[in-house]
C-alpha positions in Angstrom: 102.4 -84.6 -12.0 101.9 -81.0 -13.1 102.5 -78.5 -10.3 99.3 -77.3 -8.7 98.6 -73.7 -8.0 98.5 -72.4 -4.4 95.0 -72.2 -2.9 94.0 -68.9 -1.2 92.6 -69.1 2.1 88.4 -68.7 2.6 87.2 -65.4 3.8 83.9 -63.7 5.0 82.7 -61.4 2.3 81.9 -57.9 3.2 78.2 -57.0 3.5 76.5 -54.4 1.7 77.3 -50.6 1.9 74.1 -49.4 0.9 70.5 -50.4 -0.2 68.1 -49.5 -2.9 64.4 -50.0 -2.9 61.6 -49.3 -5.8 58.1 -48.8 -6.1 55.7 -48.4 -8.7 54.0 -44.9 -9.2 50.3 -45.9 -9.4 47.4 -43.5 -10.3 49.1 -40.7 -12.0 47.0 -38.4 -13.7 47.8 -37.5 -17.5 48.7 -33.8 -15.8 51.4 -35.6 -13.8 53.2 -37.5 -16.5 53.1 -34.3 -18.5 55.0 -32.5 -15.8 57.3 -35.4 -15.3 58.2 -35.3 -19.0 58.9 -31.8 -19.2 60.9 -31.7 -16.0 63.0 -35.0 -17.1 63.5 -33.6 -20.6 64.6 -30.1 -19.6 67.0 -31.6 -16.8 68.1 -34.2 -19.5 69.3 -31.7 -21.7 71.3 -29.8 -19.1 72.9 -33.2 -18.0 73.8 -33.7 -21.6 75.4 -30.2 -22.0 77.2 -30.7 -18.6 78.5 -34.1 -19.6 79.8 -32.9 -23.0 82.1 -30.1 -21.0 83.2 -32.4 -18.8 84.3 -34.9 -21.3 86.1 -31.6 -23.2 88.0 -30.9 -19.8 89.5 -34.2 -19.9 92.3 -34.9 -17.4 92.3 -31.4 -16.4 89.4 -31.6 -13.8 89.5 -29.5 -10.9 87.2 -28.2 -7.8 87.2 -24.8 -9.4 86.0 -26.4 -12.8 83.3 -28.2 -11.2 82.2 -25.2 -9.1 82.0 -23.1 -12.6 79.9 -26.0 -14.3 77.6 -25.8 -11.3 77.2 -22.1 -11.6 76.2 -22.4 -15.1 73.4 -24.8 -14.5 71.9 -23.1 -11.6 70.1 -20.4 -13.5 68.2 -23.1 -15.8 67.4 -25.2 -12.7 68.2 -25.0 -9.1 71.3 -25.4 -6.8 70.6 -28.7 -5.9 69.5 -29.8 -9.2 72.6 -28.3 -10.6 74.5 -30.1 -7.7 72.9 -33.6 -8.7 73.6 -33.0 -12.4 77.4 -32.3 -12.0 77.7 -35.1 -9.4 76.0 -37.7 -12.1 78.1 -36.4 -14.7 81.3 -36.9 -12.6 80.5 -40.5 -11.7 79.3 -41.1 -15.3 82.7 -40.0 -16.5 84.8 -42.3 -13.8 82.6 -45.2 -14.8 83.9 -44.7 -18.3 87.6 -44.4 -17.5 87.2 -47.8 -15.4 85.5 -49.4 -18.4 88.1 -48.1 -20.5 90.9 -49.6 -18.6 88.8 -53.1 -18.5 89.0 -52.5 -22.4 92.3 -52.1 -22.7 93.2 -55.0 -20.6 91.0 -57.6 -22.9 92.6 -56.4 -25.7 96.0 -57.1 -24.1 95.1 -60.5 -23.2 93.9 -61.0 -26.5 96.8 -59.9 -28.4 98.9 -62.2 -26.2 97.0 -65.1 -26.6 97.0 -64.7 -30.5 100.8 -64.3 -30.4 101.5 -67.6 -28.3 99.4 -69.5 -30.6 100.9 -68.2 -33.8 104.2 -68.9 -32.5 103.3 -72.7 -31.8 103.4 -75.2 -34.9 100.3 -75.5 -36.7 98.1 -78.7 -35.3 100.1 -78.8 -31.9 97.8 -79.8 -29.2 97.1 -78.1 -26.1 97.3 -78.9 -22.6 94.8 -78.6 -19.8 93.9 -74.9 -19.5 96.3 -73.7 -22.2 95.1 -73.7 -26.0 97.9 -75.3 -28.5 98.5 -74.1 -32.2 95.8 -73.3 -34.7 94.4 -75.8 -36.5 95.0 -75.1 -40.0 97.1 -72.6 -42.2 94.0 -70.8 -43.0 93.1 -70.3 -39.5 96.6 -69.6 -38.7 96.7 -66.8 -41.4 93.0 -65.3 -40.4 94.6 -65.0 -36.7 97.4 -63.2 -38.2 95.3 -60.8 -39.7 93.5 -60.4 -36.5 96.3 -59.6 -34.5 97.1 -56.4 -36.5 93.4 -55.1 -35.9 93.7 -55.9 -32.3 97.1 -54.1 -32.2 95.4 -51.1 -34.0 92.4 -51.0 -31.6 95.0 -51.4 -28.5 97.1 -48.5 -29.5 94.1 -46.2 -30.2 92.5 -47.2 -26.7 95.9 -46.4 -24.8 96.3 -43.1 -26.9 92.6 -42.2 -25.8 93.4 -43.1 -22.0 96.7 -41.1 -21.9 94.9 -38.1 -23.5 91.8 -38.5 -21.1 89.2 -39.1 -24.0 86.1 -41.2 -23.0 83.2 -42.3 -25.1 80.0 -41.8 -23.2 76.6 -42.3 -25.0 73.8 -40.9 -22.8 70.9 -43.4 -23.1 73.2 -46.3 -23.7 75.1 -47.5 -26.7 73.1 -50.6 -27.4 70.0 -48.6 -27.8 71.7 -46.3 -30.2 72.8 -48.8 -32.5 69.2 -50.4 -32.5 68.4 -47.2 -34.4 69.7 -48.7 -37.3 68.4 -52.2 -37.1 64.7 -51.6 -35.9 63.5 -54.5 -37.7 66.0 -56.7 -35.9 65.2 -55.1 -32.5 61.5 -55.6 -33.1 60.7 -51.7 -32.5 59.1 -49.2 -34.7 60.4 -45.7 -34.9 58.2 -44.3 -32.6 58.5 -46.9 -30.1 62.8 -46.5 -30.1 61.7 -42.8 -29.9 60.0 -43.1 -26.6 62.7 -45.4 -25.0 65.5 -43.0 -26.4 64.0 -40.2 -24.9 63.2 -42.0 -21.5 66.5 -43.1 -21.0 67.9 -39.7 -21.4 66.0 -37.9 -19.2 66.9 -36.9 -15.6 65.2 -37.2 -12.7 67.3 -38.0 -9.8 68.4 -36.1 -6.4 70.9 -36.8 -3.8 70.1 -36.8 -0.2 70.8 -34.4 2.6 71.2 -35.2 6.2 69.2 -32.7 8.1 66.6 -31.7 5.6 63.1 -32.3 6.0 62.5 -36.3 5.0 65.8 -36.5 3.8 65.7 -34.7 0.7 64.9 -31.3 -0.5 64.4 -31.6 -4.2 62.4 -34.9 -4.4 60.5 -35.5 -1.2 58.4 -38.5 -0.1 56.4 -38.2 3.3 55.8 -41.0 5.4 52.4 -41.3 4.4 53.7 -41.8 0.9 53.0 -38.2 -0.8 55.5 -37.6 -3.6 56.6 -34.0 -4.6 59.5 -32.7 -6.7 60.9 -29.2 -6.7 60.4 -27.5 -10.2 63.2 -26.2 -11.9 63.0 -22.3 -12.5 61.8 -22.0 -15.9 59.2 -24.6 -15.2 57.9 -23.1 -11.7 54.9 -21.6 -13.0 53.5 -25.3 -13.4 53.6 -25.9 -9.6 50.5 -26.7 -7.7 51.8 -26.4 -4.2 53.7 -23.6 -2.3 57.6 -22.8 -2.8 57.5 -24.2 -6.4 57.0 -27.8 -5.8 54.4 -30.0 -7.8 52.8 -33.0 -5.7 52.3 -36.0 -7.7 48.7 -38.0 -7.3 50.3 -41.4 -6.6 51.4 -42.7 -3.7 54.7 -44.2 -3.1 54.3 -47.3 -0.4 57.8 -49.0 -0.7 56.5 -52.7 0.6 60.1 -54.0 0.9 62.2 -52.7 3.5 59.3 -50.1 4.3 59.6 -49.8 7.8 63.2 -49.2 7.5 62.8 -46.5 5.0 60.2 -44.6 7.5 62.6 -44.6 10.3 65.1 -43.1 8.3 63.1 -40.1 6.9 61.2 -39.5 10.1 64.9 -38.7 11.7 65.9 -36.3 8.6 68.6 -38.8 7.4 69.8 -38.6 4.0 67.6 -40.5 1.0 68.3 -40.3 -2.5 65.3 -40.8 -5.0 65.4 -41.6 -8.8 61.8 -41.5 -10.8 62.3 -43.4 -14.2 59.9 -44.1 -16.7 59.7 -47.8 -18.4 58.7 -47.0 -21.9 58.0 -50.8 -22.9 55.5 -50.9 -20.3 54.1 -47.4 -19.9 55.2 -47.5 -16.1 56.6 -45.2 -14.0 58.7 -46.1 -10.9 60.5 -44.6 -8.1 63.6 -45.7 -6.2 64.7 -44.5 -2.6 68.6 -45.4 -2.2 70.6 -44.8 1.0 74.2 -45.8 2.2 75.0 -47.9 5.4 77.5 -47.2 7.9 80.7 -49.5 7.6 80.1 -52.6 9.8 82.5 -55.2 10.7 82.3 -58.7 9.1 81.8 -61.9 11.6 84.8 -64.0 12.1 85.1 -67.0 10.1 85.3 -69.5 13.0 82.0 -67.8 14.4 80.2 -68.0 11.2 81.1 -71.9 10.7 80.2 -72.8 14.4 76.9 -74.2 13.0 78.1 -76.0 9.8 77.8 -74.5 6.3 75.8 -74.7 3.4 78.2 -75.5 0.0 76.7 -73.7 -3.1 78.1 -74.5 -6.3 76.6 -71.6 -9.3 76.1 -73.2 -12.6 74.4 -71.6 -15.8 70.8 -72.7 -14.9 70.8 -73.9 -11.3 72.5 -73.5 -7.9 73.7 -76.8 -6.4 73.5 -76.7 -2.4 74.6 -79.1 0.2 74.3 -78.6 3.9 77.6 -79.9 6.0 77.9 -80.3 9.6 80.9 -78.9 11.6 83.4 -82.0 10.7 82.5 -81.4 6.8 80.2 -84.3 6.5 77.3 -84.2 4.3 74.0 -83.9 5.8 70.7 -85.0 4.2 69.9 -84.6 0.4 71.5 -81.9 -2.1 69.2 -79.1 -3.0 68.9 -77.3 -6.5 67.4 -74.2 -6.9 67.0 -73.4 -10.9 66.5 -70.1 -13.1 66.2 -69.0 -16.5 68.4 -66.8 -17.5 66.9 -66.0 -21.0 65.0 -62.7 -21.9 65.2 -59.3 -20.5 67.6 -58.0 -17.9 64.5 -57.4 -15.3 63.5 -61.2 -16.0 66.9 -62.3 -15.4 67.1 -60.4 -12.4 63.9 -61.7 -10.8 65.0 -65.4 -11.5 68.0 -64.9 -9.5 66.5 -63.3 -6.7 63.7 -65.8 -6.7 66.4 -68.8 -6.4 68.4 -66.7 -3.9 65.3 -66.3 -1.6 64.5 -69.7 -1.9 68.3 -70.8 -1.1 68.0 -68.4 2.0 64.9 -69.6 3.3 66.4 -73.3 3.4 69.6 -71.9 5.0 67.3 -70.4 7.9 65.2 -73.8 8.2 68.6 -75.7 8.5 69.5 -73.3 11.2 73.0 -72.6 9.6 74.7 -69.0 9.6 77.2 -69.7 6.5 77.1 -70.1 3.0 80.1 -70.9 1.0 80.4 -69.7 -2.8 83.0 -69.7 -4.7 85.1 -66.3 -5.6 84.8 -66.7 -9.6 85.9 -64.2 -12.1 85.4 -65.1 -15.6 86.6 -62.0 -17.3 89.9 -63.7 -18.4 88.3 -66.8 -19.5 85.6 -65.3 -21.9 88.0 -64.1 -24.7 87.5 -65.8 -28.0 91.3 -66.0 -28.6 91.6 -68.4 -25.7 88.5 -70.8 -26.6 88.6 -70.4 -30.4 85.9 -72.3 -31.9 84.3 -73.4 -28.7 81.3 -71.2 -28.8 79.1 -73.0 -26.9 81.4 -73.1 -24.0 82.1 -69.6 -24.2 78.3 -68.8 -24.3 77.9 -71.0 -21.2 80.5 -69.1 -18.9 79.4 -65.9 -20.2 75.7 -66.4 -19.0 76.8 -67.7 -15.7 75.9 -64.5 -13.5 78.8 -65.0 -11.0 79.4 -61.6 -10.0 76.0 -60.3 -9.9 74.9 -63.6 -8.2 77.3 -62.8 -5.2 76.7 -59.2 -4.8 72.9 -60.2 -4.7 73.4 -63.0 -2.3 75.3 -60.8 0.1 72.8 -58.0 -0.2 69.8 -60.4 0.7 71.8 -62.4 3.3 72.6 -59.5 5.4 69.2 -58.9 7.0 68.6 -62.5 8.2 72.2 -62.5 9.5 73.7 -64.9 7.3 77.5 -64.8 6.4 78.9 -65.3 3.2 82.4 -67.3 2.9 84.0 -66.5 -0.5 86.5 -69.6 -1.1 89.1 -70.3 -3.9 87.5 -71.8 -6.9 90.6 -73.8 -7.9 89.9 -77.8 -8.4 86.7 -77.9 -6.7 84.7 -79.5 -9.4 87.4 -81.7 -10.7 87.9 -83.2 -6.7 84.6 -83.0 -6.0 83.5 -85.2 -8.7 86.9 -87.7 -7.8 86.3 -87.9 -4.2 82.6 -87.3 -3.4 80.1 -87.9 -6.4 80.2 -91.6 -6.0 80.2 -92.3 -2.3 77.5 -89.8 -2.5 75.5 -91.7 -4.8 73.3 -94.6 -3.8 69.8 -96.4 -5.0 67.5 -93.7 -4.3 70.0 -90.6 -4.9 72.1 -89.7 -8.0 74.8 -87.1 -6.9 75.8 -84.7 -9.8 79.3 -83.4 -10.6 77.6 -79.9 -9.3 76.5 -81.6 -5.9 79.7 -83.0 -5.3 81.6 -79.4 -6.0 79.3 -78.1 -3.5 80.4 -80.5 -1.0 84.0 -79.5 -1.9 83.4 -76.1 -1.5 81.9 -76.2 1.8 84.8 -78.3 3.1 87.3 -75.9 1.7 85.5 -72.9 3.6 85.5 -75.0 6.6 89.1 -75.6 6.2 89.1 -79.4 5.8 90.9 -80.9 2.8 88.5 -82.0 -0.1 89.5 -85.5 -0.1 87.8 -88.1 1.9 90.6 -89.8 3.5 94.0 -89.2 4.2 96.9 -91.2 3.5 97.3 -94.3 5.2 100.5 -94.7 7.5 103.6 -96.6 6.0 103.4 -100.5 5.9 104.9 -102.5 9.1 104.5 -99.8 11.4 102.0 -100.1 14.4 98.6 -100.3 12.3 99.8 -101.4 8.9 97.8 -99.6 5.7 94.6 -99.1 7.3 91.5 -96.9 6.7 92.3 -93.4 8.2 89.3 -90.9 7.9 89.4 -87.1 8.8 85.2 -86.9 8.5 84.6 -88.2 12.2 85.1 -85.9 15.3 86.5 -87.2 18.5 82.9 -87.2 20.2 81.0 -89.0 17.2 79.6 -92.4 17.7 80.7 -95.5 16.4 84.1 -93.8 15.8 86.1 -96.9 17.3 83.5 -99.4 15.4 84.9 -102.4 13.7 86.8 -101.7 10.5 85.6 -103.0 7.2 86.8 -106.5 5.9 89.8 -106.2 3.9 90.2 -109.4 1.2 93.1 -111.4 1.6 95.1 -112.7 4.2 95.9 -110.5 7.2 98.8 -112.7 8.3 100.5 -115.8 7.0 98.7 -118.4 9.3 95.1 -117.0 9.2 92.8 -117.1 6.0 90.8 -114.1 5.4 87.6 -113.1 7.6 89.0 -115.3 10.2 89.8 -113.8 13.8 87.3 -113.1 16.6 87.9 -109.5 17.3 89.3 -107.4 14.5 88.0 -104.1 16.2 89.8 -105.0 19.4 92.0 -102.1 20.1 94.8 -104.0 22.1 95.2 -106.5 19.4 96.3 -103.6 16.8 96.1 -106.5 13.9 99.6 -108.0 14.9 100.2 -111.4 14.2 100.8 -113.8 17.3 98.0 -112.1 19.4 95.4 -114.5 21.2 92.7 -112.5 19.1 94.1 -113.4 16.1 94.5 -117.4 16.5 91.2 -118.5 18.3 90.2 -120.7 15.4 93.7 -122.4 15.5 93.4 -125.1 18.1 95.7 -128.0 17.6 94.9 -131.4 19.1 97.7 -133.4 20.8 
């Protein structure tokens, strides 16, 4: 039997550290849209120049260089706009560095996998989770050529990282590439230009504690009146004192609106971002702020009322409620979603499915949701799965990281704890021990439902298998049924055991015995309860 890897202990996932809410700016006049376009294009050009200077500095970044960049931007905007631009530039450069490191890791994993498979004989079969050799000499030759290509790319990325070189496209690399494939992207030249310019605009400002309504640059009053501080070259376009322009649209923020109002009324920092959806022709404003660090709920306190086991799949969430002893209660629930289409559609589908899940959790009165701590980054490579394109597409489509982050954020308000468990063997052992017992004439349990039960039991600290191994033979009880499901106070815990086929002793046939549940008998031969049927006449 192959050695099993160690199982990590479950833990309560950390809660969200911030929140972002969005509202549509309805009722903007043509003048308002013109002003927003001018301000966004002007600040966007300054942000592009600042990003170019920051990338040219490479690893020689310092606070003095940051201050010098901010002083250069201030005459063309303002001190606060310059601070927002330089901070956004630094965040973008840091994100590019992190993505570069992940890219290098993917190259290294691909090179290691190809080298291993090239070292194996052609046609050698693989084992569970480990691919074997390539199928043919032609595939072996093609992969040997790909190995040289990956090694060249890996060396180039390593050299860029050591030199501090990053490659950033303001507006997005995918949209930039669509410029040369407009027909395939379903865009015209004018449509692409509108989206490209909208993505490169800059209309965001960081919050400031102690300032009026938490932001001096983009300000929203509790009544919803939104205004922006115009840059110095555009100050003549202001329609309010102190170089401000007040928009005709009102921002309401239906979601968490009361929390937002309480925050700005006490002049606590709130950051705002105004962005344009060129595809729909709509303007939106996003408000965001950070939370103070909070302590997580202890694991035992979260599991005091049981748990909900959740198994994440490509098209649905399988969930099952478990009591405090790890027993499934009721019927499984499935929350479906469709991950085809745009990113906005996929995000809406996830939010809708998670909302239904959390509503069901509140109805059950449970305070913990158990979910797998999945990470498919090392499993998506084409070098590991080769021709299994459908499987690679399947695991690539599963939004495990985004789903857990979204679930953690949404569960914070109702006070539901998210317990992350090790995903090792949950699907395999769940199907082995739970799928068949949970299937009845009126209910068909799937592998995903059984995996949800396994995940919930692992979060509670119970073993996944349904029964423990019986004790050795010829001791007090013999080889009987032992269960780890029932607690000491459960009814019918000491009920009669199920009938075992075959003779229990050498002198009594199967099915005989007056009281098989008598605990005094202990199923020993020679006891009166075992021989009440054997009455011999003189």
